[in-house]
Backbone as ProteinMPNN parsed JSONL, in Angstrom:
{"seq_chain_A": "MGQLLTPGRTARIGTTITPACLRLLTGTVQQPNRTRSRFDFLLDEASTERLRRDPSNTRFRVADGEKRYRLAKVPAACIELTDPADS", "coords_chain_A": {"N_chain_A": [[-45.647, -12.314, 11.588], [-42.45, -10.989, 12.498], [-41.033, -13.315, 12.535], [-37.926, -14.94, 12.264], [-35.816, -14.689, 9.549], [-33.741, -17.102, 8.438], [-31.022, -18.973, 7.039], [-31.943, -22.088, 5.6], [-34.567, -22.274, 6.458], [-37.916, -23.082, 5.492], [-39.962, -21.578, 3.008], [-42.193, -19.256, 1.309], [-42.46, -17.255, -1.584], [-43.897, -14.115, -1.538], [-46.929, -12.4, -2.712], [-46.384, -9.837, -3.45], [-44.11, -9.45, -4.884], [-42.205, -8.52, -7.781], [-40.758, -9.727, -10.763], [-44.013, -11.068, -11.705], [-43.941, -13.805, -12.177], [-42.576, -14.997, -10.122], [-44.192, -15.128, -7.932], [-45.606, -16.774, -5.153], [-43.949, -19.001, -5.323], [-42.16, -21.73, -3.858], [-39.67, -22.757, -1.446], [-36.368, -22.883, -0.044], [-34.851, -20.752, 2.292], [-31.8, -19.114, 1.733], [-28.408, -17.898, 2.02], [-28.032, -14.566, 3.389], [-27.721, -11.138, 2.142], [-25.271, -8.608, 3.011], [-26.641, -6.73, 4.611], [-28.883, -8.072, 5.366], [-31.229, -7.566, 4.021], [-31.948, -8.763, 1.735], [-32.23, -12.075, 0.452], [-30.732, -15.062, -0.833], [-32.567, -17.603, -2.53], [-33.562, -20.862, -2.649], [-35.325, -22.648, -4.865], [-37.853, -25.197, -4.532], [-38.347, -28.456, -6.099], [-40.859, -28.563, -7.459], [-41.548, -25.849, -7.71], [-39.383, -24.931, -9.186], [-39.882, -26.217, -11.587], [-42.34, -25.002, -12.232], [-41.502, -22.338, -12.64], [-39.792, -22.712, -14.815], [-41.598, -23.433, -16.813], [-43.325, -21.285, -17.003], [-44.911, -19.041, -19.074], [-44.736, -16.294, -18.862], [-42.295, -15.794, -17.811], [-39.482, -14.241, -18.578], [-37.06, -13.636, -17.697], [-35.579, -15.398, -16.042], [-33.481, -18.039, -16.644], [-33.981, -21.289, -16.671], [-32.349, -24.239, -16.684], [-32.932, -27.292, -18.54], [-32.323, -29.761, -17.174], [-32.167, -28.95, -14.566], [-32.886, -29.285, -11.18], [-33.408, -27.827, -8.818], [-33.716, -24.47, -8.655], [-31.757, -21.593, -8.037], [-32.595, -18.495, -6.801], [-31.328, -15.224, -6.774], [-30.881, -12.686, -4.33], [-33.562, -12.107, -3.283], [-36.001, -9.922, -2.042], [-36.218, -9.495, 1.476], [-38.644, -8.71, 2.585], [-40.489, -9.874, 0.939], [-40.528, -12.534, 1.476], [-42.169, -15.219, 2.929], [-42.277, -17.138, 5.735], [-42.847, -20.65, 5.993], [-42.436, -22.805, 7.591], [-42.751, -24.242, 10.941], [-42.459, -21.885, 13.613], [-40.92, -22.565, 15.819], [-38.995, -24.357, 15.063]], "CA_chain_A": [[-44.671, -11.235, 11.585], [-41.437, -11.128, 13.517], [-40.28, -14.554, 12.412], [-36.569, -14.67, 11.84], [-35.35, -15.318, 8.321], [-32.406, -17.675, 8.563], [-30.787, -20.016, 6.045], [-32.474, -23.406, 5.905], [-36.006, -22.246, 6.73], [-38.758, -23.209, 4.307], [-40.719, -20.344, 2.838], [-42.883, -18.985, 0.043], [-42.31, -15.874, -2.04], [-45.217, -13.501, -1.446], [-47.608, -11.902, -3.909], [-46.016, -8.448, -3.734], [-42.862, -9.385, -5.643], [-42.21, -8.473, -9.238], [-41.823, -10.078, -11.711], [-45.117, -11.89, -11.208], [-43.659, -15.24, -12.32], [-41.979, -15.484, -8.88], [-45.177, -15.126, -6.847], [-46.051, -18.024, -4.527], [-43.004, -20.101, -5.463], [-41.732, -22.199, -2.548], [-38.323, -23.292, -1.384], [-35.595, -22.761, 1.183], [-34.08, -19.52, 2.461], [-30.363, -19.326, 1.678], [-27.646, -16.86, 2.721], [-28.454, -13.178, 3.203], [-26.69, -10.151, 1.803], [-24.626, -8.044, 4.198], [-27.595, -6.0, 5.457], [-30.012, -8.988, 5.606], [-32.439, -7.048, 3.384], [-32.226, -9.68, 0.634], [-31.726, -13.431, 0.669], [-30.837, -16.015, -1.92], [-33.722, -18.466, -2.282], [-33.447, -22.084, -3.445], [-36.67, -23.169, -5.14], [-38.02, -26.644, -4.494], [-38.45, -29.011, -7.453], [-42.132, -28.185, -8.087], [-41.491, -24.43, -8.078], [-38.412, -24.815, -10.28], [-40.611, -26.633, -12.797], [-43.321, -23.947, -12.536], [-40.789, -21.187, -13.199], [-39.282, -23.118, -16.122], [-42.695, -23.528, -17.786], [-44.152, -20.071, -16.974], [-44.703, -18.266, -20.304], [-44.439, -14.887, -18.551], [-40.916, -15.712, -17.319], [-38.512, -13.916, -19.623], [-35.868, -13.18, -17.003], [-34.825, -16.468, -15.393], [-33.251, -19.166, -17.545], [-33.87, -22.523, -15.893], [-31.896, -25.319, -17.573], [-33.838, -28.445, -18.561], [-32.019, -30.769, -16.166], [-32.013, -28.34, -13.24], [-33.941, -29.714, -10.268], [-33.709, -26.749, -7.864], [-33.139, -23.228, -9.171], [-31.438, -20.609, -6.994], [-32.854, -17.081, -7.085], [-30.432, -14.364, -6.004], [-31.308, -11.381, -3.817], [-35.006, -11.918, -3.109], [-36.205, -9.013, -0.907], [-36.683, -10.155, 2.701], [-40.05, -8.358, 2.808], [-41.335, -10.705, 0.073], [-40.39, -13.941, 1.865], [-43.073, -15.62, 4.017], [-41.875, -18.446, 6.255], [-43.937, -21.638, 6.026], [-42.166, -23.84, 8.589], [-43.126, -23.807, 12.294], [-41.547, -20.886, 14.151], [-40.057, -23.106, 16.864], [-38.119, -25.423, 14.552]], "C_chain_A": [[-43.647, -11.46, 12.703], [-40.672, -12.433, 13.461], [-38.924, -14.245, 11.802], [-36.222, -15.436, 10.568], [-33.929, -15.798, 8.536], [-32.238, -18.752, 7.501], [-31.297, -21.371, 6.519], [-33.957, -23.433, 6.194], [-36.775, -22.4, 5.426], [-39.696, -22.013, 4.241], [-41.387, -20.294, 1.467], [-42.6, -17.529, -0.301], [-43.714, -15.277, -2.13], [-45.724, -12.924, -2.759], [-47.222, -10.475, -4.268], [-44.779, -8.336, -4.624], [-43.128, -9.191, -7.136], [-40.855, -9.001, -9.698], [-42.823, -11.087, -11.137], [-44.834, -13.386, -11.294], [-43.04, -15.833, -11.052], [-42.99, -15.63, -7.747], [-45.597, -16.539, -6.455], [-45.151, -19.222, -4.814], [-42.482, -20.456, -4.071], [-40.325, -22.772, -2.603], [-37.692, -23.047, -0.03], [-34.805, -21.461, 1.179], [-32.592, -19.876, 2.468], [-29.659, -18.144, 2.336], [-28.136, -15.451, 2.385], [-27.331, -12.33, 2.611], [-26.189, -9.525, 3.11], [-25.613, -7.379, 5.158], [-28.825, -6.84, 5.821], [-31.325, -8.455, 5.015], [-32.861, -7.926, 2.203], [-31.575, -11.024, 0.937], [-31.731, -14.189, -0.649], [-31.93, -17.006, -1.522], [-33.621, -19.666, -3.213], [-34.834, -22.681, -3.623], [-36.703, -24.678, -4.956], [-38.279, -27.14, -5.926], [-39.728, -28.583, -8.166], [-42.103, -26.726, -8.54], [-40.477, -24.169, -9.181], [-39.094, -25.164, -11.604], [-41.633, -25.576, -13.203], [-42.655, -22.752, -13.186], [-40.287, -21.499, -14.608], [-40.385, -23.044, -17.184], [-43.569, -22.275, -17.863], [-43.89, -19.227, -18.222], [-44.385, -16.792, -20.04], [-43.001, -14.701, -18.05], [-39.967, -15.466, -18.485], [-37.148, -13.612, -19.007], [-34.977, -14.298, -16.464], [-34.71, -17.667, -16.318], [-32.992, -20.415, -16.71], [-33.52, -23.654, -16.866], [-32.818, -26.531, -17.441], [-33.572, -29.453, -17.446], [-31.965, -30.24, -14.739], [-33.19, -28.685, -12.339], [-34.374, -28.593, -9.318], [-32.967, -25.497, -8.307], [-32.908, -22.246, -8.026], [-31.717, -19.201, -7.514], [-31.933, -16.256, -6.21], [-31.177, -13.122, -5.54], [-32.822, -11.159, -3.821], [-35.202, -10.985, -1.898], [-36.788, -9.748, 0.31], [-38.165, -9.895, 2.939], [-41.004, -9.222, 1.978], [-41.287, -12.188, 0.442], [-41.287, -14.221, 3.08], [-42.672, -17.005, 4.478], [-43.078, -19.375, 6.324], [-43.665, -22.742, 7.03], [-42.571, -23.337, 9.977], [-42.053, -22.898, 12.889], [-40.547, -21.473, 15.145], [-39.117, -24.196, 16.359], [-36.675, -24.962, 14.52]], "O_chain_A": [[-43.964, -12.058, 13.731], [-39.754, -12.645, 14.254], [-38.802, -13.386, 10.928], [-36.32, -16.661, 10.515], [-33.023, -15.002, 8.786], [-33.219, -19.382, 7.104], [-31.111, -21.755, 7.674], [-34.564, -24.504, 6.179], [-36.345, -21.911, 4.381], [-40.161, -21.504, 5.261], [-41.18, -21.15, 0.606], [-42.513, -16.677, 0.583], [-44.609, -15.872, -2.729], [-45.035, -12.957, -3.779], [-47.681, -9.95, -5.282], [-44.438, -7.241, -5.07], [-44.141, -9.642, -7.67], [-39.859, -8.72, -9.03], [-42.516, -11.845, -10.218], [-45.433, -14.163, -10.551], [-42.983, -17.055, -10.917], [-42.667, -16.202, -6.705], [-45.899, -17.378, -7.304], [-45.556, -20.358, -4.568], [-42.373, -19.587, -3.206], [-39.85, -23.209, -3.652], [-38.372, -23.006, 0.995], [-34.169, -21.112, 0.184], [-32.179, -20.828, 3.131], [-30.274, -17.448, 3.144], [-28.586, -15.175, 1.273], [-26.168, -12.731, 2.578], [-26.651, -9.889, 4.192], [-25.444, -7.453, 6.375], [-29.716, -6.354, 6.518], [-32.406, -8.846, 5.454], [-33.995, -7.839, 1.731], [-30.528, -11.105, 1.58], [-32.615, -13.994, -1.483], [-32.188, -17.222, -0.338], [-33.596, -19.505, -4.433], [-35.446, -23.16, -2.668], [-35.706, -25.361, -5.192], [-38.413, -26.338, -6.85], [-39.691, -28.271, -9.356], [-42.579, -26.403, -9.629], [-40.679, -23.289, -10.018], [-38.9, -24.484, -12.611], [-41.779, -25.282, -14.39], [-43.166, -22.205, -14.163], [-40.349, -20.646, -15.493], [-40.132, -22.64, -18.318], [-44.465, -22.207, -18.704], [-42.774, -18.745, -18.415], [-43.825, -16.116, -20.903], [-42.545, -13.57, -17.885], [-39.686, -16.367, -19.276], [-36.185, -13.356, -19.73], [-33.755, -14.156, -16.434], [-35.717, -18.243, -16.728], [-31.924, -20.575, -16.119], [-34.302, -23.979, -17.76], [-33.405, -26.771, -16.386], [-34.517, -29.95, -16.834], [-31.741, -31.007, -13.803], [-34.344, -28.419, -12.678], [-35.564, -28.429, -9.047], [-31.737, -25.47, -8.33], [-33.761, -22.088, -7.152], [-31.157, -18.771, -8.523], [-31.771, -16.554, -5.027], [-32.004, -12.574, -6.269], [-33.301, -10.135, -4.309], [-34.628, -11.234, -0.838], [-37.734, -10.525, 0.18], [-38.871, -10.768, 3.443], [-42.195, -9.293, 2.28], [-41.936, -13.008, -0.207], [-41.183, -13.559, 4.113], [-42.72, -17.955, 3.695], [-44.184, -18.955, 6.666], [-44.554, -23.546, 7.308], [-42.72, -22.131, 10.173], [-40.862, -23.129, 12.681], [-39.447, -20.943, 15.3], [-38.501, -24.892, 17.166], [-35.793, -25.722, 14.12]]}, "name": "protein", "num_of_chains": 1, "seq": "MGQLLTPGRTARIGTTITPACLRLLTGTVQQPNRTRSRFDFLLDEASTERLRRDPSNTRFRVADGEKRYRLAKVPAACIELTDPADS"}
């Protein structure tokens, strides 16, 4: 707790987010909204593939050739940093 969400940090989307197809996907924190309550989130290649193939995903259209999918406006409370705090 207390780690600062900043663009470029590696992170995982937590288990509290809905829809469930986004839970535990990993990637990189991108730019925040004006109030820093939500951040864009760039999925890594493995998570992009997981989202593309998830049968419960009816909301996010991931193109076949897309290597890294960008999620818009992920709630900051659902983002868990995975990189070392001092990096």
